[in-house]
Every structure is written in structure tokens, then in C-alpha cells.
PDB file of N, CA, C and O in Angstrom:
ATOM      1  N   MET A   1      55.491 -65.176 -22.804  1.00  0.00           N
ATOM      2  CA  MET A   1      55.579 -64.930 -24.097  1.00  0.00           C
ATOM      3  C   MET A   1      54.601 -64.055 -24.135  1.00  0.00           C
ATOM      4  O   MET A   1      53.484 -64.313 -24.582  1.00  0.00           O
ATOM      5  N   THR A   2      54.970 -62.906 -23.648  1.00  0.00           N
ATOM      6  CA  THR A   2      54.558 -61.708 -24.472  1.00  0.00           C
ATOM      7  C   THR A   2      54.906 -61.252 -26.065  1.00  0.00           C
ATOM      8  O   THR A   2      55.382 -61.970 -26.943  1.00  0.00           O
ATOM      9  N   ALA A   3      54.482 -59.707 -26.165  1.00  0.00           N
ATOM     10  CA  ALA A   3      54.876 -59.085 -27.142  1.00  0.00           C
ATOM     11  C   ALA A   3      55.250 -57.838 -27.836  1.00  0.00           C
ATOM     12  O   ALA A   3      55.399 -57.410 -28.980  1.00  0.00           O
ATOM     13  N   PHE A   4      55.386 -57.200 -25.778  1.00  0.00           N
ATOM     14  CA  PHE A   4      55.985 -56.202 -25.512  1.00  0.00           C
ATOM     15  C   PHE A   4      57.584 -56.510 -25.124  1.00  0.00           C
ATOM     16  O   PHE A   4      57.633 -57.740 -25.097  1.00  0.00           O
ATOM     17  N   GLY A   5      58.348 -56.213 -24.944  1.00  0.00           N
ATOM     18  CA  GLY A   5      59.445 -56.768 -24.960  1.00  0.00           C
ATOM     19  C   GLY A   5      60.284 -55.451 -23.847  1.00  0.00           C
ATOM     20  O   GLY A   5      61.415 -54.968 -23.904  1.00  0.00           O
ATOM     21  N   GLU A   6      59.362 -55.254 -23.090  1.00  0.00           N
ATOM     22  CA  GLU A   6      59.477 -54.110 -21.744  1.00  0.00           C
ATOM     23  C   GLU A   6      60.144 -54.904 -20.759  1.00  0.00           C
ATOM     24  O   GLU A   6      59.593 -55.676 -19.974  1.00  0.00           O
ATOM     25  N   LEU A   7      62.344 -54.468 -20.930  1.00  0.00           N
ATOM     26  CA  LEU A   7      62.261 -55.623 -19.142  1.00  0.00           C
ATOM     27  C   LEU A   7      61.445 -55.186 -18.140  1.00  0.00           C
ATOM     28  O   LEU A   7      61.580 -56.362 -17.802  1.00  0.00           O
ATOM     29  N   GLU A   8      60.597 -54.589 -17.165  1.00  0.00           N
ATOM     30  CA  GLU A   8      59.986 -54.233 -16.762  1.00  0.00           C
ATOM     31  C   GLU A   8      58.745 -56.108 -16.094  1.00  0.00           C
ATOM     32  O   GLU A   8      58.466 -56.832 -15.138  1.00  0.00           O
ATOM     33  N   THR A   9      58.474 -55.805 -17.832  1.00  0.00           N
ATOM     34  CA  THR A   9      57.838 -57.161 -17.447  1.00  0.00           C
ATOM     35  C   THR A   9      58.251 -58.358 -17.779  1.00  0.00           C
ATOM     36  O   THR A   9      57.669 -59.427 -17.594  1.00  0.00           O
ATOM     37  N   ALA A  10      59.467 -58.122 -18.369  1.00  0.00           N
ATOM     38  CA  ALA A  10      60.254 -59.447 -17.955  1.00  0.00           C
ATOM     39  C   ALA A  10      60.921 -59.316 -16.607  1.00  0.00           C
ATOM     40  O   ALA A  10      61.499 -60.354 -16.284  1.00  0.00           O
ATOM     41  N   VAL A  11      60.996 -58.435 -15.819  1.00  0.00           N
ATOM     42  CA  VAL A  11      61.764 -59.257 -15.024  1.00  0.00           C
ATOM     43  C   VAL A  11      60.268 -59.322 -13.630  1.00  0.00           C
ATOM     44  O   VAL A  11      60.587 -59.865 -12.572  1.00  0.00           O
ATOM     45  N   GLU A  12      59.029 -58.861 -13.726  1.00  0.00           N
ATOM     46  CA  GLU A  12      58.356 -59.461 -13.447  1.00  0.00           C
ATOM     47  C   GLU A  12      57.841 -61.429 -13.761  1.00  0.00           C
ATOM     48  O   GLU A  12      58.119 -62.220 -12.859  1.00  0.00           O
ATOM     49  N   ALA A  13      57.469 -61.708 -14.437  1.00  0.00           N
ATOM     50  CA  ALA A  13      57.990 -62.787 -15.058  1.00  0.00           C
ATOM     51  C   ALA A  13      57.889 -63.946 -14.174  1.00  0.00           C
ATOM     52  O   ALA A  13      57.132 -64.761 -13.646  1.00  0.00           O
ATOM     53  N   MET A  14      59.727 -63.334 -14.398  1.00  0.00           N
ATOM     54  CA  MET A  14      60.940 -64.342 -14.103  1.00  0.00           C
ATOM     55  C   MET A  14      60.875 -63.797 -12.539  1.00  0.00           C
ATOM     56  O   MET A  14      61.498 -64.686 -11.958  1.00  0.00           O
ATOM     57  N   SER A  15      60.556 -63.035 -11.734  1.00  0.00           N
ATOM     58  CA  SER A  15      59.743 -63.392 -10.640  1.00  0.00           C
ATOM     59  C   SER A  15      59.068 -63.523  -9.915  1.00  0.00           C
ATOM     60  O   SER A  15      59.019 -63.376  -8.694  1.00  0.00           O
ATOM     61  N   ALA A  16      58.048 -64.039 -11.172  1.00  0.00           N
ATOM     62  CA  ALA A  16      56.978 -64.735 -10.423  1.00  0.00           C
ATOM     63  C   ALA A  16      57.263 -66.216 -11.061  1.00  0.00           C
ATOM     64  O   ALA A  16      56.305 -66.815 -11.550  1.00  0.00           O
ATOM     65  N   GLY A  17      58.381 -66.734 -11.065  1.00  0.00           N
ATOM     66  CA  GLY A  17      58.388 -68.114 -11.802  1.00  0.00           C
ATOM     67  C   GLY A  17      58.846 -68.867 -12.684  1.00  0.00           C
ATOM     68  O   GLY A  17      59.167 -70.050 -12.569  1.00  0.00           O
ATOM     69  N   ALA A  18      58.918 -67.705 -14.257  1.00  0.00           N
ATOM     70  CA  ALA A  18      58.946 -68.507 -15.229  1.00  0.00           C
ATOM     71  C   ALA A  18      60.752 -68.040 -15.470  1.00  0.00           C
ATOM     72  O   ALA A  18      61.596 -67.232 -15.082  1.00  0.00           O
ATOM     73  N   PHE A  19      60.450 -69.865 -16.910  1.00  0.00           N
ATOM     74  CA  PHE A  19      61.536 -69.545 -17.001  1.00  0.00           C
ATOM     75  C   PHE A  19      63.025 -68.928 -18.059  1.00  0.00           C
ATOM     76  O   PHE A  19      64.252 -68.878 -17.979  1.00  0.00           O
ATOM     77  N   TRP A  20      62.095 -68.609 -18.861  1.00  0.00           N
ATOM     78  CA  TRP A  20      62.813 -67.268 -19.370  1.00  0.00           C
ATOM     79  C   TRP A  20      61.432 -66.169 -20.027  1.00  0.00           C
ATOM     80  O   TRP A  20      60.216 -66.333 -19.930  1.00  0.00           O
ATOM     81  N   PHE A  21      61.806 -65.639 -20.343  1.00  0.00           N
ATOM     82  CA  PHE A  21      60.912 -64.405 -20.877  1.00  0.00           C
ATOM     83  C   PHE A  21      60.706 -64.342 -22.890  1.00  0.00           C
ATOM     84  O   PHE A  21      61.312 -63.583 -23.646  1.00  0.00           O
ATOM     85  N   VAL A  22      59.791 -65.280 -23.228  1.00  0.00           N
ATOM     86  CA  VAL A  22      60.450 -65.336 -25.252  1.00  0.00           C
ATOM     87  C   VAL A  22      59.503 -64.129 -25.122  1.00  0.00           C
ATOM     88  O   VAL A  22      58.903 -63.934 -24.065  1.00  0.00           O
ATOM     89  N   LYS A  23      59.297 -62.936 -26.684  1.00  0.00           N
ATOM     90  CA  LYS A  23      58.614 -61.674 -26.663  1.00  0.00           C
ATOM     91  C   LYS A  23      58.435 -62.777 -28.032  1.00  0.00           C
ATOM     92  O   LYS A  23      59.002 -63.838 -28.296  1.00  0.00           O
ATOM     93  N   LYS A  24      56.972 -61.684 -29.013  1.00  0.00           N
ATOM     94  CA  LYS A  24      56.779 -62.373 -30.306  1.00  0.00           C
ATOM     95  C   LYS A  24      57.615 -60.980 -31.382  1.00  0.00           C
ATOM     96  O   LYS A  24      57.677 -59.767 -31.186  1.00  0.00           O
ATOM     97  N   PRO A  25      57.976 -61.563 -32.141  1.00  0.00           N
ATOM     98  CA  PRO A  25      57.621 -62.408 -32.943  1.00  0.00           C
ATOM     99  C   PRO A  25      58.840 -64.079 -32.547  1.00  0.00           C
ATOM    100  O   PRO A  25      59.985 -63.634 -32.630  1.00  0.00           O
ATOM    101  N   PHE A  26      58.900 -65.276 -32.275  1.00  0.00           N
ATOM    102  CA  PHE A  26      59.926 -66.114 -31.895  1.00  0.00           C
ATOM    103  C   PHE A  26      59.761 -67.353 -33.054  1.00  0.00           C
ATOM    104  O   PHE A  26      59.011 -68.227 -33.489  1.00  0.00           O
ATOM    105  N   GLN A  27      61.136 -66.675 -33.196  1.00  0.00           N
ATOM    106  CA  GLN A  27      61.138 -68.372 -33.957  1.00  0.00           C
ATOM    107  C   GLN A  27      60.740 -70.162 -33.695  1.00  0.00           C
ATOM    108  O   GLN A  27      61.036 -70.477 -32.542  1.00  0.00           O
ATOM    109  N   ASN A  28      60.334 -70.975 -34.259  1.00  0.00           N
ATOM    110  CA  ASN A  28      60.372 -71.613 -33.168  1.00  0.00           C
ATOM    111  C   ASN A  28      61.647 -73.027 -33.075  1.00  0.00           C
ATOM    112  O   ASN A  28      61.748 -74.053 -32.403  1.00  0.00           O
ATOM    113  N   ASP A  29      62.127 -72.632 -33.716  1.00  0.00           N
ATOM    114  CA  ASP A  29      63.330 -72.893 -33.196  1.00  0.00           C
ATOM    115  C   ASP A  29      64.281 -72.819 -31.544  1.00  0.00           C
ATOM    116  O   ASP A  29      64.561 -73.586 -30.623  1.00  0.00           O
ATOM    117  N   GLU A  30      64.469 -71.620 -31.867  1.00  0.00           N
ATOM    118  CA  GLU A  30      64.429 -71.010 -30.394  1.00  0.00           C
ATOM    119  C   GLU A  30      63.478 -71.774 -29.833  1.00  0.00           C
ATOM    120  O   GLU A  30      63.548 -72.975 -29.574  1.00  0.00           O
ATOM    121  N   LEU A  31      62.725 -71.148 -29.682  1.00  0.00           N
ATOM    122  CA  LEU A  31      61.001 -72.166 -28.420  1.00  0.00           C
ATOM    123  C   LEU A  31      61.888 -73.830 -28.244  1.00  0.00           C
ATOM    124  O   LEU A  31      62.608 -74.432 -27.447  1.00  0.00           O
ATOM    125  N   LEU A  32      61.405 -73.954 -29.239  1.00  0.00           N
ATOM    126  CA  LEU A  32      61.820 -75.813 -29.089  1.00  0.00           C
ATOM    127  C   LEU A  32      62.839 -75.570 -28.363  1.00  0.00           C
ATOM    128  O   LEU A  32      62.702 -75.515 -27.140  1.00  0.00           O
ATOM    129  N   ALA A  33      63.796 -75.417 -28.829  1.00  0.00           N
ATOM    130  CA  ALA A  33      65.568 -75.231 -27.872  1.00  0.00           C
ATOM    131  C   ALA A  33      65.466 -74.837 -26.724  1.00  0.00           C
ATOM    132  O   ALA A  33      66.076 -75.517 -25.899  1.00  0.00           O
ATOM    133  N   LEU A  34      64.658 -73.576 -26.178  1.00  0.00           N
ATOM    134  CA  LEU A  34      64.491 -72.410 -25.162  1.00  0.00           C
ATOM    135  C   LEU A  34      63.542 -74.484 -23.976  1.00  0.00           C
ATOM    136  O   LEU A  34      63.751 -75.092 -22.926  1.00  0.00           O
ATOM    137  N   VAL A  35      62.783 -74.570 -24.967  1.00  0.00           N
ATOM    138  CA  VAL A  35      61.478 -75.378 -24.019  1.00  0.00           C
ATOM    139  C   VAL A  35      62.228 -76.795 -23.835  1.00  0.00           C
ATOM    140  O   VAL A  35      62.125 -76.731 -22.610  1.00  0.00           O
ATOM    141  N   ALA A  36      62.879 -77.989 -24.026  1.00  0.00           N
ATOM    142  CA  ALA A  36      64.075 -78.575 -24.259  1.00  0.00           C
ATOM    143  C   ALA A  36      65.594 -78.011 -23.823  1.00  0.00           C
ATOM    144  O   ALA A  36      66.528 -78.661 -24.294  1.00  0.00           O
ATOM    145  N   ARG A  37      66.133 -76.206 -22.481  1.00  0.00           N
ATOM    146  CA  ARG A  37      66.672 -77.184 -21.926  1.00  0.00           C
ATOM    147  C   ARG A  37      65.487 -76.454 -20.237  1.00  0.00           C
ATOM    148  O   ARG A  37      66.090 -76.236 -19.187  1.00  0.00           O
ATOM    149  N   ALA A  38      64.210 -76.248 -20.295  1.00  0.00           N
ATOM    150  CA  ALA A  38      63.781 -76.102 -19.242  1.00  0.00           C
ATOM    151  C   ALA A  38      63.062 -77.636 -18.854  1.00  0.00           C
ATOM    152  O   ALA A  38      63.193 -77.942 -17.669  1.00  0.00           O
ATOM    153  N   LEU A  39      62.447 -78.456 -19.569  1.00  0.00           N
ATOM    154  CA  LEU A  39      62.805 -79.792 -19.256  1.00  0.00           C
ATOM    155  C   LEU A  39      63.668 -80.103 -19.256  1.00  0.00           C
ATOM    156  O   LEU A  39      63.467 -81.312 -19.139  1.00  0.00           O
ATOM    157  N   GLU A  40      65.441 -79.891 -19.335  1.00  0.00           N
ATOM    158  CA  GLU A  40      66.682 -80.397 -18.977  1.00  0.00           C
ATOM    159  C   GLU A  40      66.475 -80.216 -17.587  1.00  0.00           C
ATOM    160  O   GLU A  40      66.206 -81.070 -16.742  1.00  0.00           O
ATOM    161  N   SER A  41      66.705 -78.456 -17.403  1.00  0.00           N
ATOM    162  CA  SER A  41      66.549 -77.716 -15.933  1.00  0.00           C
ATOM    163  C   SER A  41      65.311 -78.527 -14.809  1.00  0.00           C
ATOM    164  O   SER A  41      65.320 -78.549 -13.578  1.00  0.00           O
ATOM    165  N   GLN A  42      64.376 -79.101 -15.711  1.00  0.00           N
ATOM    166  CA  GLN A  42      63.214 -79.713 -14.193  1.00  0.00           C
ATOM    167  C   GLN A  42      63.619 -80.709 -14.047  1.00  0.00           C
ATOM    168  O   GLN A  42      63.635 -81.111 -12.883  1.00  0.00           O
ATOM    169  N   LYS A  43      64.216 -81.730 -15.265  1.00  0.00           N
ATOM    170  CA  LYS A  43      65.276 -82.822 -15.113  1.00  0.00           C
ATOM    171  C   LYS A  43      65.677 -82.167 -13.888  1.00  0.00           C
ATOM    172  O   LYS A  43      65.139 -81.508 -12.999  1.00  0.00           O
ATOM    173  N   LEU A  44      66.422 -82.448 -14.079  1.00  0.00           N
ATOM    174  CA  LEU A  44      68.577 -82.243 -12.982  1.00  0.00           C
ATOM    175  C   LEU A  44      67.419 -81.739 -11.415  1.00  0.00           C
ATOM    176  O   LEU A  44      67.238 -82.621 -10.576  1.00  0.00           O
ATOM    177  N   TRP A  45      66.860 -80.571 -11.230  1.00  0.00           N
ATOM    178  CA  TRP A  45      66.306 -80.347 -10.214  1.00  0.00           C
ATOM    179  C   TRP A  45      65.459 -80.596  -9.470  1.00  0.00           C
ATOM    180  O   TRP A  45      65.311 -80.111  -8.349  1.00  0.00           O
ATOM    181  N   LEU A  46      64.344 -81.926 -10.365  1.00  0.00           N
ATOM    182  CA  LEU A  46      64.092 -83.438  -9.584  1.00  0.00           C
ATOM    183  C   LEU A  46      65.436 -84.521  -9.265  1.00  0.00           C
ATOM    184  O   LEU A  46      65.364 -85.472  -8.487  1.00  0.00           O
ATOM    185  N   GLU A  47      67.021 -84.020 -10.286  1.00  0.00           N
ATOM    186  CA  GLU A  47      67.693 -85.860  -9.216  1.00  0.00           C
ATOM    187  C   GLU A  47      68.206 -84.781  -8.367  1.00  0.00           C
ATOM    188  O   GLU A  47      69.385 -85.134  -8.342  1.00  0.00           O
ATOM    189  N   LEU A  48      68.176 -84.065  -7.887  1.00  0.00           N
ATOM    190  CA  LEU A  48      69.109 -82.599  -7.142  1.00  0.00           C
ATOM    191  C   LEU A  48      68.245 -82.839  -6.012  1.00  0.00           C
ATOM    192  O   LEU A  48      68.814 -82.959  -4.927  1.00  0.00           O
ATOM    193  N   ARG A  49      66.529 -82.969  -6.052  1.00  0.00           N
ATOM    194  CA  ARG A  49      65.750 -83.236  -4.877  1.00  0.00           C
ATOM    195  C   ARG A  49      66.188 -84.325  -3.382  1.00  0.00           C
ATOM    196  O   ARG A  49      66.543 -84.378  -2.205  1.00  0.00           O
ATOM    197  N   ARG A  50      65.619 -85.403  -5.228  1.00  0.00           N
ATOM    198  CA  ARG A  50      66.344 -86.952  -5.329  1.00  0.00           C
ATOM    199  C   ARG A  50      67.891 -87.208  -3.949  1.00  0.00           C
ATOM    200  O   ARG A  50      67.807 -87.560  -2.773  1.00  0.00           O
ATOM    201  N   LEU A  51      69.106 -86.854  -4.765  1.00  0.00           N
ATOM    202  CA  LEU A  51      70.019 -86.885  -4.038  1.00  0.00           C
ATOM    203  C   LEU A  51      70.224 -86.897  -2.956  1.00  0.00           C
ATOM    204  O   LEU A  51      70.597 -87.832  -2.247  1.00  0.00           O
ATOM    205  N   ARG A  52      69.849 -85.131  -2.532  1.00  0.00           N
ATOM    206  CA  ARG A  52      69.058 -84.375  -1.242  1.00  0.00           C
ATOM    207  C   ARG A  52      68.336 -85.840  -0.256  1.00  0.00           C
ATOM    208  O   ARG A  52      68.643 -86.210   0.877  1.00  0.00           O
ATOM    209  N   HIS A  53      67.581 -86.261  -0.962  1.00  0.00           N
ATOM    210  CA  HIS A  53      66.773 -86.727  -0.278  1.00  0.00           C
ATOM    211  C   HIS A  53      67.333 -87.466   0.997  1.00  0.00           C
ATOM    212  O   HIS A  53      67.439 -87.318   2.215  1.00  0.00           O
ATOM    213  N   GLN A  54      67.714 -88.608  -0.309  1.00  0.00           N
ATOM    214  CA  GLN A  54      68.948 -89.585  -0.248  1.00  0.00           C
ATOM    215  C   GLN A  54      70.428 -90.135   0.744  1.00  0.00           C
ATOM    216  O   GLN A  54      70.999 -90.993   1.417  1.00  0.00           O
ATOM    217  N   ALA A  55      70.393 -88.724   0.092  1.00  0.00           N
ATOM    218  CA  ALA A  55      71.867 -88.623   1.579  1.00  0.00           C
ATOM    219  C   ALA A  55      72.023 -88.545   2.556  1.00  0.00           C
ATOM    220  O   ALA A  55      72.946 -89.108   3.145  1.00  0.00           O
ATOM    221  N   PHE A  56      70.493 -87.228   3.498  1.00  0.00           N
ATOM    222  CA  PHE A  56      70.029 -86.771   3.844  1.00  0.00           C
ATOM    223  C   PHE A  56      69.185 -88.062   4.903  1.00  0.00           C
ATOM    224  O   PHE A  56      68.668 -88.055   6.021  1.00  0.00           O
ATOM    225  N   ALA A  57      69.369 -88.911   4.009  1.00  0.00           N
ATOM    226  CA  ALA A  57      68.056 -90.225   5.088  1.00  0.00           C
ATOM    227  C   ALA A  57      69.452 -91.641   5.656  1.00  0.00           C
ATOM    228  O   ALA A  57      69.366 -92.677   6.316  1.00  0.00           O
ATOM    229  N   ASP A  58      70.678 -90.872   4.911  1.00  0.00           N
ATOM    230  CA  ASP A  58      71.754 -91.983   4.613  1.00  0.00           C
ATOM    231  C   ASP A  58      71.976 -91.450   6.270  1.00  0.00           C
ATOM    232  O   ASP A  58      72.390 -90.328   6.562  1.00  0.00           O
ATOM    233  N   GLU A  59      71.450 -92.953   7.665  1.00  0.00           N
ATOM    234  CA  GLU A  59      72.732 -92.521   8.994  1.00  0.00           C
ATOM    235  C   GLU A  59      73.405 -92.409   8.226  1.00  0.00           C
ATOM    236  O   GLU A  59      73.422 -91.326   7.641  1.00  0.00           O
ATOM    237  N   ASP A  60      74.513 -93.699   7.736  1.00  0.00           N
ATOM    238  CA  ASP A  60      75.833 -93.276   8.393  1.00  0.00           C
ATOM    239  C   ASP A  60      76.531 -92.357   7.846  1.00  0.00           C
ATOM    240  O   ASP A  60      77.658 -92.140   8.291  1.00  0.00           O
ATOM    241  N   TYR A  61      76.100 -91.716   6.919  1.00  0.00           N
ATOM    242  CA  TYR A  61      76.396 -90.645   6.206  1.00  0.00           C
ATOM    243  C   TYR A  61      76.844 -88.995   7.210  1.00  0.00           C
ATOM    244  O   TYR A  61      77.901 -88.390   7.389  1.00  0.00           O
ATOM    245  N   LEU A  62      75.587 -88.803   7.604  1.00  0.00           N
ATOM    246  CA  LEU A  62      74.600 -88.349   8.785  1.00  0.00           C
ATOM    247  C   LEU A  62      76.586 -88.022   9.903  1.00  0.00           C
ATOM    248  O   LEU A  62      77.598 -87.323   9.839  1.00  0.00           O
ATOM    249  N   HIS A  63      76.208 -88.688  10.411  1.00  0.00           N
ATOM    250  CA  HIS A  63      76.918 -89.187  11.454  1.00  0.00           C
ATOM    251  C   HIS A  63      78.939 -89.994  11.493  1.00  0.00           C
ATOM    252  O   HIS A  63      79.701 -90.669  12.185  1.00  0.00           O
ATOM    253  N   SER A  64      78.856 -89.359  10.391  1.00  0.00           N
ATOM    254  CA  SER A  64      80.444 -89.313   9.621  1.00  0.00           C
ATOM    255  C   SER A  64      81.407 -87.990  10.011  1.00  0.00           C
ATOM    256  O   SER A  64      81.124 -86.810  10.219  1.00  0.00           O
ATOM    257  N   ALA A  65      82.454 -88.603  10.013  1.00  0.00           N
ATOM    258  CA  ALA A  65      82.980 -87.269  10.779  1.00  0.00           C
ATOM    259  C   ALA A  65      83.430 -86.342   9.610  1.00  0.00           C
ATOM    260  O   ALA A  65      84.376 -85.659  10.004  1.00  0.00           O
ATOM    261  N   SER A  66      83.112 -86.076   8.357  1.00  0.00           N
ATOM    262  CA  SER A  66      83.286 -84.759   8.038  1.00  0.00           C
ATOM    263  C   SER A  66      82.413 -85.326   6.230  1.00  0.00           C
ATOM    264  O   SER A  66      82.782 -86.384   5.721  1.00  0.00           O
ATOM    265  N   PRO A  67      81.496 -84.585   5.639  1.00  0.00           N
ATOM    266  CA  PRO A  67      81.420 -84.694   4.243  1.00  0.00           C
ATOM    267  C   PRO A  67      82.603 -85.528   3.176  1.00  0.00           C
ATOM    268  O   PRO A  67      82.419 -86.589   2.581  1.00  0.00           O
ATOM    269  N   SER A  68      83.826 -84.672   3.169  1.00  0.00           N
ATOM    270  CA  SER A  68      84.404 -85.453   2.499  1.00  0.00           C
ATOM    271  C   SER A  68      84.838 -87.508   2.933  1.00  0.00           C
ATOM    272  O   SER A  68      85.191 -88.348   2.106  1.00  0.00           O
ATOM    273  N   ASP A  69      84.682 -87.665   4.042  1.00  0.00           N
ATOM    274  CA  ASP A  69      84.649 -89.177   4.257  1.00  0.00           C
ATOM    275  C   ASP A  69      83.332 -89.913   3.551  1.00  0.00           C
ATOM    276  O   ASP A  69      83.072 -91.116   3.584  1.00  0.00           O
ATOM    277  N   ALA A  70      82.800 -89.166   3.093  1.00  0.00           N
ATOM    278  CA  ALA A  70      81.473 -90.318   2.591  1.00  0.00           C
ATOM    279  C   ALA A  70      82.572 -91.126   0.938  1.00  0.00           C
ATOM    280  O   ALA A  70      81.862 -91.893   0.287  1.00  0.00           O
ATOM    281  N   GLY A  71      83.456 -91.035   0.596  1.00  0.00           N
ATOM    282  CA  GLY A  71      84.245 -91.559   0.314  1.00  0.00           C
ATOM    283  C   GLY A  71      84.698 -93.026   0.628  1.00  0.00           C
ATOM    284  O   GLY A  71      84.729 -94.132   0.089  1.00  0.00           O
ATOM    285  N   GLY A  72      84.973 -92.520   1.599  1.00  0.00           N
ATOM    286  CA  GLY A  72      85.618 -93.995   2.823  1.00  0.00           C
ATOM    287  C   GLY A  72      84.381 -95.119   3.114  1.00  0.00           C
ATOM    288  O   GLY A  72      84.324 -96.297   2.763  1.00  0.00           O
ATOM    289  N   LEU A  73      83.211 -94.136   4.052  1.00  0.00           N
ATOM    290  CA  LEU A  73      81.863 -94.760   3.789  1.00  0.00           C
ATOM    291  C   LEU A  73      81.560 -95.798   2.088  1.00  0.00           C
ATOM    292  O   LEU A  73      81.445 -97.014   1.933  1.00  0.00           O
ATOM    293  N   ARG A  74      81.541 -95.278   1.627  1.00  0.00           N
ATOM    294  CA  ARG A  74      80.731 -96.059   0.659  1.00  0.00           C
ATOM    295  C   ARG A  74      82.284 -97.861   0.462  1.00  0.00           C
ATOM    296  O   ARG A  74      82.064 -99.071   0.397  1.00  0.00           O
ATOM    297  N   ASP A  75      83.295 -97.265   0.446  1.00  0.00           N
ATOM    298  CA  ASP A  75      84.706 -98.386   0.344  1.00  0.00           C
ATOM    299  C   ASP A  75      84.404 -99.134   1.092  1.00  0.00           C
ATOM    300  O   ASP A  75      84.797-100.299   1.035  1.00  0.00           O
ATOM    301  N   ARG A  76      83.482 -98.605   2.169  1.00  0.00           N
ATOM    302  CA  ARG A  76      83.726 -99.591   3.799  1.00  0.00           C
ATOM    303  C   ARG A  76      82.356-100.494   3.131  1.00  0.00           C
ATOM    304  O   ARG A  76      82.508-101.712   3.227  1.00  0.00           O
ATOM    305  N   ARG A  77      81.515-100.203   2.706  1.00  0.00           N
ATOM    306  CA  ARG A  77      79.924-101.137   2.452  1.00  0.00           C
ATOM    307  C   ARG A  77      80.374-101.259   1.311  1.00  0.00           C
ATOM    308  O   ARG A  77      79.504-101.927   0.753  1.00  0.00           O
ATOM    309  N   ALA A  78      81.567-100.955   0.203  1.00  0.00           N
ATOM    310  CA  ALA A  78      81.443-102.172  -0.640  1.00  0.00           C
ATOM    311  C   ALA A  78      82.466-103.525   0.082  1.00  0.00           C
ATOM    312  O   ALA A  78      82.720-104.593  -0.476  1.00  0.00           O
ATOM    313  N   GLY A  79      83.006-103.005   1.707  1.00  0.00           N
ATOM    314  CA  GLY A  79      84.236-104.288   1.562  1.00  0.00           C
ATOM    315  C   GLY A  79      85.851-104.559   1.809  1.00  0.00           C
ATOM    316  O   GLY A  79      86.588-105.382   2.351  1.00  0.00           O
ATOM    317  N   GLY A  80      85.934-102.958   0.828  1.00  0.00           N
ATOM    318  CA  GLY A  80      86.451-103.107   0.614  1.00  0.00           C
ATOM    319  C   GLY A  80      87.575-101.905   1.588  1.00  0.00           C
ATOM    320  O   GLY A  80      87.211-100.743   1.405  1.00  0.00           O
ATOM    321  N   ALA A  81      88.114-101.961   2.001  1.00  0.00           N
ATOM    322  CA  ALA A  81      89.986-101.713   2.869  1.00  0.00           C
ATOM    323  C   ALA A  81      89.542 -99.848   2.390  1.00  0.00           C
ATOM    324  O   ALA A  81      89.027 -99.494   1.329  1.00  0.00           O
ATOM    325  N   ARG A  82      90.007 -98.831   3.716  1.00  0.00           N
ATOM    326  CA  ARG A  82      90.203 -97.855   2.894  1.00  0.00           C
ATOM    327  C   ARG A  82      91.955 -97.119   2.664  1.00  0.00           C
ATOM    328  O   ARG A  82      93.065 -96.970   3.176  1.00  0.00           O
ATOM    329  N   ARG A  83      91.148 -96.871   1.554  1.00  0.00           N
ATOM    330  CA  ARG A  83      92.731 -96.377   0.939  1.00  0.00           C
ATOM    331  C   ARG A  83      93.133 -94.985   1.688  1.00  0.00           C
ATOM    332  O   ARG A  83      92.462 -93.966   1.857  1.00  0.00           O
ATOM    333  N   GLN A  84      94.519 -95.317   2.091  1.00  0.00           N
ATOM    334  CA  GLN A  84      95.617 -94.160   2.566  1.00  0.00           C
ATOM    335  C   GLN A  84      96.389 -93.375   1.294  1.00  0.00           C
ATOM    336  O   GLN A  84      97.073 -93.571   0.290  1.00  0.00           O
ATOM    337  N   ARG A  85      95.669 -92.206   2.213  1.00  0.00           N
ATOM    338  CA  ARG A  85      96.491 -91.060   1.181  1.00  0.00           C
ATOM    339  C   ARG A  85      98.330 -91.100   1.214  1.00  0.00           C
ATOM    340  O   ARG A  85      98.904 -91.487   2.232  1.00  0.00           O
ATOM    341  N   PRO A  86      98.851 -90.799   0.384  1.00  0.00           N
ATOM    342  CA  PRO A  86     100.353 -90.987   0.595  1.00  0.00           C
ATOM    343  C   PRO A  86     100.379 -89.024   0.995  1.00  0.00           C
ATOM    344  O   PRO A  86      99.768 -88.040   0.579  1.00  0.00           O
ATOM    345  N   ALA A  87     101.925 -89.408   2.447  1.00  0.00           N
ATOM    346  CA  ALA A  87     102.628 -88.371   2.436  1.00  0.00           C
ATOM    347  C   ALA A  87     103.141 -87.485   1.892  1.00  0.00           C
ATOM    348  O   ALA A  87     104.034 -87.666   1.065  1.00  0.00           O
ATOM    349  N   CYS A  88     102.529 -85.874   2.357  1.00  0.00           N
ATOM    350  CA  CYS A  88     103.337 -84.987   1.143  1.00  0.00           C
ATOM    351  C   CYS A  88     104.699 -85.179   1.746  1.00  0.00           C
ATOM    352  O   CYS A  88     105.689 -84.692   1.200  1.00  0.00           O
TER     353      CYS A  88
END
């Protein structure tokens, strides 16, 4: 947050890892909405990291013929038969 709305300062802040650049004066509602977006972004980032870790830890997924075959692996684990695609 800064009292100066210079583009150079904004670029430096974003390059250093800032989520967003807010200049004074600001509206409380705008700041609260921005904080909510930042928290949601962090939540999604953590979920992405967890899912990537889970996917790469799954030996069946890693050794499947292709990533698109993951649905078939899920069906087989659940005990269901693999669905056949209709011929075009």
C-alpha cells in the first residue's frame, strides 16, 4: 500500500510478490474485497499443490498409458467396468 500511485512502484511491488497494488486513499469495502480475493487465491493455490502432490504420488496414474486414461483407472478402482466409447 502506498500514497504514491506511480506505475514503477506498482511494477516493483508486483515483481516482489505483492498480490495487488493499493494506493491511498482507499475505500474500506474495496480493501476488504481485495483481502477476500487474496485469501481465496491462497486457498486455491494450496489446493492445487495438494492435488498435484496426490496425483504424482499415485503410481497407477503415473504408469497409465495417458493422462486421459485416469478416468478409466478410477472406474476400475471402484469396481466398475470401463465404459466403451461409441464408434463414430
